[in-house]
N, C-alpha and C positions, 0 to 999 in steps of 0.2 A: 532591484524592483521585487516586492514583494506581490508572489501569486496569488495568496489566499489570505483572508483576513481571520484572525480569531472570533468565532461565532460561541455566545453562552449557549451552554447545554438547557435543551428544551426541558421546560420543567415537568411534562411527562414523560420523561426519558427514564425506562427503568432502570433499578439499581444496578451498577457495574462493579465485577469483583475487581477489587485493586490489584489482584495478582494476574490480572489477563495482560499478557504481554503483545504488542504490536509493533512489528519490527518495521522500519523506515529505512530504504535504501533509496538514495540519491546524492549525486556527485555534486550538485549546488548543496553549499554549507549554509546558505541564506535559508533555503526552501526546507532543505532537511531540520534545521531547527527550528522553523515554523509550524512544519507540520509535527516533530516530538511535541513541540509544546502542545498544539491543537488535542493533540492525542491525551495527553496528559491533565488537559483542562476537563477533559469527559470523563476522568476517572481510572483512567487506563494506567498500564506501567508502557513505556516506550522506549525503544533502543534504536539509533540513527547509525546507519552506516556509510560510508562513502562509495562504495562499491560493492557489487554481489561478490566477488571473492572473500572480501572481509566479512560477510554474513556468514557464508559458506564455513569460513574457518572457526567462527565463533559458535557456531552449531546451535543455531538456533530457531532453522525450520521447524523443528516438530515439538519444539516450546513455545512457538507463539500461535497465537490462536488466529492472526493475520499478518499478509506482507503486504506493503505497500513499497511498489518498487515502481523507478522512471524505469521508460523503456530502454533510450539512448542514453548508453554510459561508457566510459573506457574500459575495456576487457568484457568482461559477459553481459549481454544486453538482459534489460527485463524479461524480454520472451525467452532467451536462452536460459535462463536463471530459471523460469517456471519448467519449462521443458525437463532440465537437470532432475531439477525437485520431483515432477512427476516420474520421472524414471526410476528414481531411488523409493518411490513409494509415499511420498509425503503428500498429504491432501487438503495441507493448510491453505486455506482461500488467499488468493493473489489477487490484489487490485493494482493495476497499472496508471502511470501518469505518464503524460507525454507534452513535448512544447512542438514535437513535429507534425505533419500535417501531410505527408505523402500518403496518396493514394495505397487503400490496401495494408496499411498498417493496422489500423483499429481491428481489421478482419482477421490478421496474422496473432494480433494478440490474443481476440478472443480464441481462437484456433488452439492455442497453447493452453487455454485452460484459464485465462483470466477470468474472474467474477466480474469484475469493470474495468473500464478503459475513460481515464477521466482526461481531458484537453487541458493544458495549461495555457493560461490563467483560471483556474476552476473555484468556484463559491464552496466555503467551508462546509457548506451544508450538504453539496454533493460529496463530498469524502464522507461527511458523519454516516449519510445514506447509505454509502457502500458498505462501510463498518458494520453498520446496524446489519446489514444482510449477512455479510461474512460471520459475521457472531452469531446470529441467527441461523445460518447454515440452510438459507433460503435461498439459492442461486438463481437470480434474475439479471436479464441484461440490461446495461445501460448504455 
């Protein structure tokens, strides 16, 4: 089941640097592939990872302009990943996505330092808006 649909880039969207790297971490292969495709369609470089451990091993945290991560994954959760990155001094903006709806999850994600928290399924434009805020370094809650 496709959680997002590709959306064309806005005509008034600022030009993007092709060397801007967005890292996508999600254990769902089809969603990860869709998100990587969406990000690339916006003109950014995108790299997908099946789990947080692979992302950490690839040493992409400081090279990424933004990180999009699922919250619930085998191994490190998205929240645990964000806390670990913060402890290491990484200030890369993190956008969290989740299909889970338990009480307090969104609050825990924001408390860990997430810039945005999106509930699956979400419209592509919601992720694009979060990415624009992350890349503009204008933190606002979603």
